[in-house]
DSSP file (Angstrom, degrees, kcal/mol; ACC not computed):
  #  RESIDUE AA STRUCTURE BP1 BP2  ACC     N-H-->O    O-->H-N    N-H-->O    O-->H-N    TCO  KAPPA ALPHA  PHI   PSI    X-CA   Y-CA   Z-CA
    1    1 A M     >        0   0    0      0, 0.0     4,-2.6     0, 0.0     5,-0.3   0.000 360.0 360.0 360.0 -39.4  -10.1   -2.9   -7.5
    2    2 A D  H  >  +     0   0    0      1,-0.2     4,-2.4     2,-0.2     5,-0.2   0.930 360.0  46.8 -57.8 -46.2  -11.0   -0.7  -10.5
    3    3 A N  H  > S+     0   0    0      1,-0.2     4,-2.4     2,-0.2    -1,-0.2   0.888 111.2  52.3 -64.5 -39.2   -7.4   -0.1  -11.4
    4    4 A V  H  > S+     0   0    0      2,-0.2     4,-2.3     1,-0.2    -2,-0.2   0.945 112.4  44.0 -61.8 -49.0   -6.5   -3.8  -11.0
    5    5 A L  H  X S+     0   0    0     -4,-2.6     4,-2.6     1,-0.2    -2,-0.2   0.878 113.1  51.3 -67.5 -37.6   -9.3   -4.9  -13.3
    6    6 A R  H  X S+     0   0    0     -4,-2.4     4,-2.0    -5,-0.3    -1,-0.2   0.921 110.8  49.0 -63.4 -42.6   -8.6   -2.2  -15.9
    7    7 A A  H  X S+     0   0    0     -4,-2.4     4,-0.6     2,-0.2    -2,-0.2   0.913 113.6  45.8 -64.1 -42.6   -4.9   -3.2  -15.9
    8    8 A I  H >< S+     0   0    0     -4,-2.3     3,-1.2     1,-0.2     6,-0.4   0.927 112.8  50.5 -64.8 -44.1   -5.7   -6.9  -16.4
    9    9 A S  H >< S+     0   0    0     -4,-2.6     3,-1.7     1,-0.3    -1,-0.2   0.824 100.8  63.5 -64.4 -32.2   -8.3   -6.1  -19.1
   10   10 A A  H 3< S+     0   0    0     -4,-2.0    -1,-0.3     1,-0.3    -2,-0.2   0.719  84.4  76.5 -66.1 -20.4   -5.8   -4.0  -20.9
   11   11 A G  T << S-     0   0    0     -3,-1.2     2,-1.2    -4,-0.6    -1,-0.3   0.641  86.9-154.7 -64.8 -13.4   -3.7   -7.1  -21.4
   12   12 A K  S <  S+     0   0    0     -3,-1.7    -1,-0.1     1,-0.2    -2,-0.1   0.098  80.4  60.0  63.2 -22.5   -6.2   -8.0  -24.1
   13   13 A H  S    S+     0   0    0     -2,-1.2     2,-0.5    -5,-0.2    -1,-0.2   0.432  75.9 103.4-113.8   1.0   -5.6  -11.8  -23.9
   14   14 A Y        +     0   0    0     -6,-0.4    -2,-0.1     1,-0.1     3,-0.1  -0.730  37.0 173.4 -86.3 128.0   -6.5  -12.3  -20.2
   15   15 A R        +     0   0    0     -2,-0.5    40,-3.1     1,-0.2    41,-1.8   0.608  66.1  23.2-105.4 -19.0   -9.9  -14.0  -19.8
   16   16 A S  E     -a   56   0A   0     39,-0.2     2,-0.3    38,-0.2    41,-0.2  -0.956  61.0-160.7-145.6 163.0   -9.8  -14.6  -16.0
   17   17 A A  E     -a   57   0A   0     39,-1.4    41,-3.4    -2,-0.3     2,-0.5  -0.996  13.9-142.7-145.8 147.4   -8.0  -13.2  -12.9
   18   18 A L  E     -a   58   0A   0     -2,-0.3    41,-0.2    39,-0.2    39,-0.0  -0.965  24.2-171.3-110.6 120.9   -7.4  -14.4   -9.4
   19   19 A V  E     -a   59   0A   0     39,-3.6    41,-2.7    -2,-0.5    -2,-0.0  -0.951  12.4-143.7-119.3 124.2   -7.6  -11.6   -6.8
   20   20 A P  E     -a   60   0A   0      0, 0.0     2,-2.2     0, 0.0    41,-0.1  -0.293  47.1 -80.6 -74.1 169.6   -6.6  -11.9   -3.2
   21   21 A M    >   -     0   0    0     39,-1.0     3,-1.9     2,-0.1    14,-0.1  -0.516  61.0-141.4 -71.9  83.8   -8.5  -10.1   -0.5
   22   22 A L  T 3  S+     0   0    0     -2,-2.2     3,-0.1     1,-0.3    16,-0.1  -0.181  75.3  13.2 -55.0 131.4   -6.8   -6.8   -1.2
   23   23 A G  T 3  S+     0   0    0      1,-0.3     6,-2.4     5,-0.0    -1,-0.3   0.276 102.4 104.7  88.8 -11.7   -5.9   -4.7    1.9
   24   24 A T    X   +     0   0    0     -3,-1.9     3,-1.7     4,-0.2     2,-0.4  -0.245  67.3  32.4 -89.0-174.0   -6.6   -7.5    4.4
   25   25 A G  G >  S+     0   0    0      4,-0.3     3,-1.3     1,-0.3    -3,-0.0  -0.545 138.5   4.5  68.0-122.9   -3.9   -9.4    6.2
   26   26 A Q  G 3  S+     0   0    0     -2,-0.4    -1,-0.3     1,-0.3    -2,-0.1   0.748 126.4  68.5 -67.4 -22.3   -0.9   -7.0    6.7
   27   27 A G  G <  S-     0   0    0     -3,-1.7    -1,-0.3     2,-0.1    -3,-0.2   0.772  98.1-141.9 -66.5 -24.7   -3.1   -4.2    5.2
   28   28 A G    <   +     0   0    0     -3,-1.3    -4,-0.2     1,-0.3    -2,-0.1   0.410  51.2 135.7  83.3  -1.9   -5.2   -4.4    8.3
   29   29 A F        -     0   0    0     -6,-2.4    -4,-0.3     1,-0.1    -1,-0.3  -0.604  61.8-107.2 -80.8 141.7   -8.6   -3.9    6.8
   30   30 A P    >>  -     0   0    0      0, 0.0     4,-2.0     0, 0.0     3,-1.6  -0.461  16.4-135.9 -69.6 135.2  -11.4   -6.2    8.0
   31   31 A V  H 3> S+     0   0    0      1,-0.3     4,-2.8     2,-0.2    -7,-0.1   0.843 103.2  66.3 -57.7 -35.3  -12.4   -8.8    5.5
   32   32 A G  H 34 S+     0   0    0      1,-0.2    -1,-0.3     2,-0.2    -3,-0.0   0.743 110.0  36.0 -61.1 -23.8  -16.0   -8.1    6.4
   33   33 A R  H <> S+     0   0    0     -3,-1.6     4,-0.9     2,-0.1    -1,-0.2   0.771 119.6  48.2 -94.4 -33.7  -15.7   -4.6    4.9
   34   34 A V  H  X S+     0   0    0     -4,-2.0     4,-2.5     2,-0.2     5,-0.2   0.929 102.3  59.1 -76.2 -46.5  -13.3   -5.5    2.0
   35   35 A A  H  X S+     0   0    0     -4,-2.8     4,-2.3     1,-0.2     5,-0.2   0.905 106.1  46.7 -54.8 -50.4  -15.1   -8.5    0.5
   36   36 A P  H  > S+     0   0    0      0, 0.0     4,-2.6     0, 0.0    -1,-0.2   0.883 113.2  50.8 -61.5 -35.7  -18.4   -6.7   -0.3
   37   37 A L  H  X S+     0   0    0     -4,-0.9     4,-2.8     2,-0.2     5,-0.2   0.914 109.9  49.0 -67.4 -41.7  -16.5   -3.8   -1.8
   38   38 A L  H  X S+     0   0    0     -4,-2.5     4,-2.0     2,-0.2    -1,-0.2   0.924 114.4  45.4 -63.1 -43.9  -14.4   -6.1   -4.1
   39   39 A V  H  X S+     0   0    0     -4,-2.3     4,-2.3    -5,-0.2    -2,-0.2   0.936 114.4  48.6 -64.4 -46.3  -17.5   -8.0   -5.3
   40   40 A K  H  X S+     0   0    0     -4,-2.6     4,-2.2    -5,-0.2    -2,-0.2   0.920 113.6  45.7 -60.8 -46.2  -19.4   -4.8   -5.8
   41   41 A R  H  X S+     0   0    0     -4,-2.8     4,-2.3     2,-0.2    -1,-0.2   0.841 110.6  54.1 -69.0 -32.8  -16.6   -3.1   -7.8
   42   42 A T  H  X S+     0   0    0     -4,-2.0     4,-2.0    -5,-0.2    -1,-0.2   0.932 109.7  46.8 -66.2 -44.5  -16.0   -6.2   -9.8
   43   43 A L  H  X S+     0   0    0     -4,-2.3     4,-2.2     1,-0.2    -2,-0.2   0.904 111.6  51.7 -62.4 -40.9  -19.7   -6.3  -10.9
   44   44 A A  H  X S+     0   0    0     -4,-2.2     4,-2.8     1,-0.2    -1,-0.2   0.903 106.6  54.7 -62.0 -40.7  -19.6   -2.6  -11.7
   45   45 A F  H  X S+     0   0    0     -4,-2.3     4,-1.6     1,-0.2    -2,-0.2   0.937 108.8  47.2 -58.2 -47.2  -16.5   -3.2  -13.8
   46   46 A F  H  < S+     0   0    0     -4,-2.0    -1,-0.2     1,-0.2    -2,-0.2   0.883 113.6  48.0 -64.5 -37.9  -18.3   -5.8  -15.9
   47   47 A R  H  < S+     0   0    0     -4,-2.2    -1,-0.2     1,-0.2    -2,-0.2   0.911 117.0  42.6 -65.6 -41.5  -21.3   -3.6  -16.3
   48   48 A E  H  < S+     0   0    0     -4,-2.8    -2,-0.2     1,-0.2    -1,-0.2   0.649 121.5  40.2 -81.1 -16.1  -19.2   -0.6  -17.3
   49   49 A N    ><  +     0   0    0     -4,-1.6     3,-1.9    -5,-0.2    -1,-0.2  -0.486  62.0 158.5-131.9  62.5  -16.9   -2.6  -19.6
   50   50 A P  T 3  S+     0   0    0      0, 0.0    -1,-0.1     0, 0.0    -2,-0.1   0.716  76.0  53.9 -63.9 -19.8  -19.0   -5.1  -21.5
   51   51 A K  T 3  S+     0   0    0     -3,-0.1    -5,-0.1     2,-0.0    -2,-0.0   0.378  79.0 123.8 -95.2   4.6  -16.4   -5.5  -24.3
   52   52 A S    <   -     0   0    0     -3,-1.9   -42,-0.1    -6,-0.2   -43,-0.0  -0.363  64.2-136.7 -62.0 141.4  -13.6   -6.3  -21.9
   53   53 A P  S    S+     0   0    0      0, 0.0     2,-0.3     0, 0.0    -1,-0.1   0.718  79.8 101.6 -70.9 -18.3  -11.9   -9.7  -22.7
   54   54 A L        +     0   0    0      1,-0.2   -38,-0.2   -49,-0.1   -39,-0.2  -0.519  40.7 162.4 -68.4 126.0  -11.9  -10.4  -18.9
   55   55 A R        +     0   0    0    -40,-3.1     2,-0.4    -2,-0.3   -39,-0.2   0.634  55.4  36.4-120.0 -24.6  -14.8  -12.8  -18.2
   56   56 A E  E     -a   16   0A   0    -41,-1.8   -39,-1.4     2,-0.0     2,-0.4  -0.995  52.8-168.5-138.7 139.6  -14.2  -14.3  -14.8
   57   57 A V  E     -a   17   0A   0     -2,-0.4     2,-0.4   -41,-0.2   -39,-0.2  -0.996   9.3-164.0-126.5 126.9  -12.7  -13.0  -11.5
   58   58 A Y  E     -a   18   0A   0    -41,-3.4   -39,-3.6    -2,-0.4     2,-0.4  -0.895   9.9-145.0-108.8 138.9  -11.8  -15.4   -8.7
   59   59 A F  E     -a   19   0A   0     -2,-0.4     2,-0.6   -41,-0.2   -38,-0.1  -0.859   7.8-140.7-105.8 139.7  -11.3  -14.2   -5.2
   60   60 A L  E     -a   20   0A   0    -41,-2.7   -39,-1.0    -2,-0.4     2,-0.4  -0.883  12.6-160.7-103.4 114.9   -8.7  -15.8   -2.9
   61   61 A A        -     0   0    0     -2,-0.6     6,-0.1   -41,-0.1     3,-0.0  -0.771   8.8-152.2 -92.7 139.7   -9.7  -16.2    0.7
   62   62 A Y  S    S+     0   0    0     -2,-0.4     2,-0.3     1,-0.1    -1,-0.1   0.665  73.6  14.0 -86.7 -18.1   -6.9  -16.7    3.2
   63   63 A S  S  > S-     0   0    0      1,-0.1     4,-2.4     0, 0.0     5,-0.1  -0.928  81.0-100.7-148.7 169.7   -8.9  -18.7    5.8
   64   64 A E  H  > S+     0   0    0     -2,-0.3     4,-2.2     2,-0.2     5,-0.2   0.891 123.5  52.2 -61.7 -39.0  -12.1  -20.5    6.3
   65   65 A G  H  > S+     0   0    0      2,-0.2     4,-1.9     1,-0.2    -1,-0.2   0.914 109.8  47.8 -63.5 -43.1  -13.5  -17.5    8.1
   66   66 A D  H  > S+     0   0    0      1,-0.2     4,-2.6     2,-0.2    -2,-0.2   0.890 109.6  54.3 -63.2 -39.3  -12.5  -15.2    5.2
   67   67 A L  H  X S+     0   0    0     -4,-2.4     4,-2.9     1,-0.2    -2,-0.2   0.907 107.0  50.0 -62.1 -42.4  -14.1  -17.7    2.8
   68   68 A E  H  X S+     0   0    0     -4,-2.2     4,-2.2     2,-0.2    -1,-0.2   0.906 111.2  48.8 -63.9 -41.0  -17.4  -17.6    4.7
   69   69 A I  H  X S+     0   0    0     -4,-1.9     4,-2.1     2,-0.2    -2,-0.2   0.914 112.4  48.9 -63.6 -42.5  -17.4  -13.8    4.7
   70   70 A L  H  X S+     0   0    0     -4,-2.6     4,-2.4     2,-0.2    -2,-0.2   0.911 108.7  52.9 -64.6 -42.8  -16.7  -13.9    0.9
   71   71 A R  H  X S+     0   0    0     -4,-2.9     4,-2.4     1,-0.2    -1,-0.2   0.929 110.0  48.6 -56.3 -46.0  -19.5  -16.4    0.3
   72   72 A N  H  X S+     0   0    0     -4,-2.2     4,-0.9     1,-0.2    -1,-0.2   0.882 109.9  51.6 -63.8 -38.5  -21.9  -14.1    2.1
   73   73 A A  H  < S+     0   0    0     -4,-2.1     3,-0.5     1,-0.2     4,-0.3   0.906 111.5  47.2 -64.8 -40.8  -20.7  -11.1    0.1
   74   74 A I  H >< S+     0   0    0     -4,-2.4     3,-1.8     1,-0.2     6,-0.3   0.884 105.0  59.9 -67.6 -38.4  -21.3  -13.0   -3.1
   75   75 A K  H 3< S+     0   0    0     -4,-2.4    -1,-0.2     1,-0.3    -2,-0.2   0.751  90.8  70.6 -62.4 -23.3  -24.7  -14.2   -2.1
   76   76 A E  T 3< S+     0   0    0     -4,-0.9     2,-0.6    -3,-0.5    -1,-0.3   0.727  93.4  63.1 -64.9 -20.1  -25.8  -10.6   -1.8
   77   77 A F    X   -     0   0    0     -3,-1.8     3,-1.6    -4,-0.3    -1,-0.1  -0.914  67.7-163.7-113.3 111.6  -25.7  -10.3   -5.6
   78   78 A S  T 3  S+     0   0    0     -2,-0.6    -1,-0.1     1,-0.3    -2,-0.1   0.704  86.8  63.6 -68.0 -18.8  -28.1  -12.6   -7.4
   79   79 A S  T 3  S+     0   0    0      2,-0.0     2,-0.5     0, 0.0    -1,-0.3   0.469  88.0  87.1 -84.6   0.1  -26.3  -12.2  -10.7
   80   80 A V    <   -     0   0    0     -3,-1.6    -3,-0.1    -6,-0.3   -37,-0.0  -0.848  60.2-159.4-105.9 133.5  -23.1  -13.9   -9.3
   81   81 A E        -     0   0    0     -2,-0.5     2,-0.1     2,-0.0    -3,-0.0  -0.931  19.4-138.1-110.1 111.4  -22.5  -17.6   -9.3
   82   82 A P        -     0   0    0      0, 0.0     2,-0.4     0, 0.0   -24,-0.1  -0.406  15.3-164.6 -70.5 143.3  -19.9  -18.7   -6.8
   83   83 A V        -     0   0    0     -2,-0.1     2,-0.4     2,-0.0    -2,-0.0  -0.998   6.6-167.4-126.4 129.1  -17.4  -21.2   -7.9
   84   84 A E        -     0   0    0     -2,-0.4     2,-0.3     0, 0.0     0, 0.0  -0.949  20.0-126.3-123.3 140.0  -15.3  -23.0   -5.2
   85   85 A E        -     0   0    0     -2,-0.4     2,-0.2     1,-0.1    -2,-0.0  -0.631  31.1-121.3 -77.5 133.6  -12.2  -25.1   -5.6
   86   86 A E        -     0   0    0     -2,-0.3    -1,-0.1     1,-0.1     0, 0.0  -0.536  27.1-114.7 -75.1 143.5  -12.5  -28.5   -3.9
   87   87 A K        -     0   0    0     -2,-0.2    -1,-0.1     1,-0.1     2,-0.1  -0.566  30.1-115.4 -76.4 138.5  -10.0  -29.3   -1.2
   88   88 A P              0   0    0      0, 0.0    -1,-0.1     0, 0.0     0, 0.0  -0.413 360.0 360.0 -69.7 152.7   -7.6  -32.1   -2.0
   89   89 A D              0   0    0     -2,-0.1    -2,-0.0     0, 0.0     0, 0.0   0.480 360.0 360.0 -68.5 360.0   -7.8  -35.2    0.3
């Protein structure tokens, strides 16, 4: 995650990024282990790189179950405000 965020930030004009649940799916890692790590490393990136042009990171959950796990991981950090896309009718 650190390398991904550094690479995006190096683009200098990117303000946001959409990140899938890296390593899950065909990667085989459980979302329950991956989601908290992605959130934690993203927060660390922002603390360590306050001058980065990157301001928002969105995570892409592949299923409702993954989304719930991701929500719980985000709730662990009081400084994070979750934003969710509404489903079309």
